[in-house]
N, C-alpha and C positions, 0 to 999 in steps of 0.2 A: 954766777953764770950770766945773769942779766948784765952786770957791769962789763963783763968780758965781751958781751955782744954789742956794747955801745949804748946801753939803755940810759936814758935820763930818768932818774928816780924821783918820786914825789910821795909825800905822806898821804895815805888814804886809809880811813877807818882804823888807824892805829898801826898801820904797816907802811914800810917803804915799798912802793910799788913801781914797776916800770911804766912810765907815762908814755914814752915813745922810744923808738930806736933810730938809728942813723937814717933810715929810709924816710921817716916822717909819717905823720898821721894819715895823709891822703894815700900814700903808697901802701900803708898797712891796711887801711880800709879797703882799697881795691884788691889787695891780696886775698882778703876774706871773700869778697864778692866774686872773684875770678878763679882763684885757686884754693889755697888752704892757709889759714892763719892760725898760729898757736898762741894761746893766751894762758898765762899763769894766773889762775884764780884761786890759789891756795888759801887766800884770806877768807874765803867763804866758810861758813860753819857747817860741819858735817856731824850729824847726830843720829844715833841709833835708838829706836824705841823697841825694847826687847820684851818678849812675853806674849802669851795669848791675849787676844782682845786689844792689841795695840791700835788697830784700825778704829774700833768703836771708841776707844779712849780718846784718840786724836780728834774724832768728830765732835767732842765736847768743846773744841776750841776753834774749829774751822767750818765753813759752810760747804765744803766739797764732799763728794761721795767717796770716802776713803774705803768703806767696807766693800764697795763695788769693784775695787781694783783686783784684777786677776794677777796670777803669778808673773813677775817681771814687768808689770805695768807701773807707770808713773803718772802723777797728776800735779798740775800747778794749782795751788790753793792759797788761802789767806788766813792769817790769824786776825780775828776781829774782836773788837772790844764790846762791852755791854752797851755802849753808845752807838755802835755800828761803824766805828772807825777802823781803819786798817792798821794793825800793829806791826805787820810784816807780811811780805809775800814769800812763798817757799815752794819747794818741790818735795812731794812725798812719794816714795817708791815701795812697792810690796817686796818683802824678802821672806825667806823661809822661816826666819825666827822673829818676824815682826815687821818693822818699817825702817827705811833709811830716809833721812831728811837732809836737805840742803837749805840753809837759811843765809840771809845777808850778813856780811861781815860786821857792819856797823850795829846790827841788832842781835848778834848771836848770843851775847851774854844775857841780854834781856830775854831772848826766846828760850834759852836753856832754863833760866829761872822761872819763866812763865810755864813751861812744860813741867818742870819739877814741882812747882807749887800746886798745879791743878791735876797732875796725873800721878803724883806720888802714891804708891800703894797699888795702883792699877797696872803700871808697867815700869820697867827700869829705863830711865833717861840716861843714855850713855854718850857723852860728847866724844868725838874722835879727832882730837887735835893732832894726832900723829899721822894723819893722812893728808896728802897734797891733792890738788885738783887742777888738771890741765884741760883746756877746751880747744879742740881742733875743729875749726869752723870754715866752711866753704864748699863749693861744688866738687873739689878734688878730694875732700876728706874721706869719702867712701872708697876711693881708689887706694888711698894711703892705708886705710884700715880695711882691706879687702875681706878679711875673715869676718868682719862685722857688718858687711854691706847688706846682709839679709835682715838686719834688725829693723823693726818698725819704729816710726817716730814716737817718742815718749815711751820707750821700753828700755830695759836695762838687763844686764847679765854679767856674771863673772866670767872672764876670759883671759887668755894669754895674749898680750899685746907686746910686740917687740921682745918676746922672750920673758916678759914680766907678768906677774899676776895683777890684774886690773879689774875694777868694777867699771864697766862700759855702759854709758847711757847714750841713746840717740836723741840728743837734745842740745840746747844752747840758747843764747840770748842775743843773736845777731840777725835773725830772720832768715839765715841760710841753713842748709843741711849741715849736720856736723855731729860731733860726739863730745861728751865730757868724760874724762878719765880720772877716776878716784884711785890713787895709788899710795902705797906706804911711803912715808916721807923719805926713807933711806933709798928708795928706788926712783924718786922723782927726777933727779938730774939725769940718770941713765935713760929714763923714758923720753925725756925732752930731747936729749942728744940724738937718740935713735930716730925719733920723729923728724927732727930737723935735717937728718941726713937725706930725706926725700927732696928732690928738686922742687916739688910743688909746695913745700912748707917753709914758712918764715915766721919769725916772732912778730907779734903785734901787741901794743900796749893799751893803757886805759883810754888814751885819746881816741883811737880807732874803735875801741869797744863802745864808747859813748856815742859816736856818730853812727855806728852800725845799728845800735838798738834804737836810736832816735829815728832813723829812717824807717825802721821796722815798726815804729809806733809802740814800743815797749816801755813800760814804766820803770823809773828808777826810784827806789824807796828813799824817802826824805826829800824828794823833789816833786814827783808827779803823784805820789800816794803817801799818806801818812795817817796819823790818828785823827785828823780832821776831815778826811775824805772817806766816803762810803764806797763799796764796790760798784754801786749803780752809777754814782757820780763819775767814777773813774773809768767807766766803760768796761768794767769787769763783772758785770752781772752774770755772765756765762759761767763764772766760777761757782755760783750758787746752784747746786744740783737740784733737779726736779724733786727728788725725794726729800731733800733737806728743806725746800720751800714748803712742802706739805707738812713736814714734821715741826718746822719752826723752832728747833731746839738747839740752835747755835747762838753764840753771843751776838747781841745786837739785832736779832732777827726782825723784831717789830720795826725798828728804825729803818732797817735796810729794805724790808719788803713792803711796808705800809706807807712810806713817805716819798712821793714822787720828788726827784731831785730838783732843786732850784737852779743848779748849775751842772755843767757837763765838761768832761775833758775833751778837748778838740785839737785837731791839727791846725797849725797856723803857717802861712806863707807870706813873709815880707815880700813886697813887690819890687824892692830895689836890692842892692847888694849888701845892705847893712844888716848885721846879725842882731836879732832880738834875743838877748841872753836871759837866763833865769832872773826873775823878779822885775822884768820890764813890765810896765803898765800897758794894758791893752785898752784901747779907747773905742767907743762906738761912733756912729756916723756924726753925732753931735759933739764929739770931743770929750765926752764924759768917760772917766775911768770905770770900766765894767768888769775887769778881770786882770790876771797877770800871767806872765809866762812862767812855766815851771821848769822847762828844759828848752834850750835853744842853742843852735850852732850851725855850722856849714854842713850841708849834705853833699858829699862828693859824688854820689851816684846821680843826684839831681842837678848838680852844678850850681847850687845856690843855697841861701839860708833857709832853714826850717825851724819850727818850734812846736811845742805843745803847751797847753795851758788850760785854764778853766774860765768859762764864760757862762752868763745866764742862759738857761735852757732855750729861751726864745731867740738867742743869737747864735746857737750852736749849729745851725744848718750850714753845710758846705757851700762855699762861694759867697757867704755873707761878708760885706765889706767891713773891715776894722782898720785900726791904725795902732801904731806903737809909739810910745813916748820914749825915745832913745836919746839920752843926754840932753833933754830939753827940746828936742826937735821931733815933730810929728812925722812919722814915716808910714806910708800906706801899706795895707796888707789885706789878706782874705782868710777866712776860715777854710780849711782843707780837710779832705777825707783822710782817715787813718786806716791802714798804714800808708806812709808816703810811697813805698815800693812794695810790691807783692812779696809775701813770704814764700820761700823756696824749700819748705820742709818736704821730705820724702815720705809719703804715706804708702806703706806696703800692705 
């Protein structure tokens, strides 16, 4: 179906994924900012934790308040290591029979093994490889899914969408309002076809998805967060719930809570038109290398290059002058506030 739509495919996390379509990255990016873009994110891992006590069991591995989730509520959280590093970021949702998880494609085998190793005997860890996942993102998404427009941000429910049974969540990773639709793999093509029949909806690929999440200041695992970064360094301290801070019973709690970070994730704005891509060295005012870019590219909404990376805490204040070593040439820039553009989530 993607090939028929003119997609240029590329390998990603072991899958052939649509990188872009005929319209191109910038048009697809603007589609999500102005109308509604449809992303195929079926490569993500969907996992069910079945059985009573699934929420308490998951809290052995994450710093989030999972027991506090009400019916149909979702939470962004992190798998942390005993050293305080981030093993993956994920979404956990309350279901009648336990929890539903969505984990990153590149980490799903690791995460499923991690869950099975630590939670075996407490709950059943059930991968769901027979489910596809589509993300409908943008200000027109609620008009397209009018029957779901009453849903709150970070909530989910089972519903009929385009005549098909779907698990609908009001969530996404673009900074825009939108929905993620978990559907049986046999129904995926029919669901996509019916959504694309709306004038406001068009396909978008990985290129636009990356620029959208970068403008929104959202982390990509393996780039902006990994096992060497703590939630506090990464600006994700808000994922450590108040109760969990008091209980201190999640992996790496002492390292995360008791050690002020020496570095911080920051936004970066090159001051000319040259893009500072991942692994570009970031220099201080004296020309010394003090950090590196973890994600970088062109921000179509801003009309210029943007980046994220890690700098010493003393240099992390917005508007601090920095420079970038790009192919041996020093290019000027500044630290910027995150997100680069405001989030447009609908909170009901």
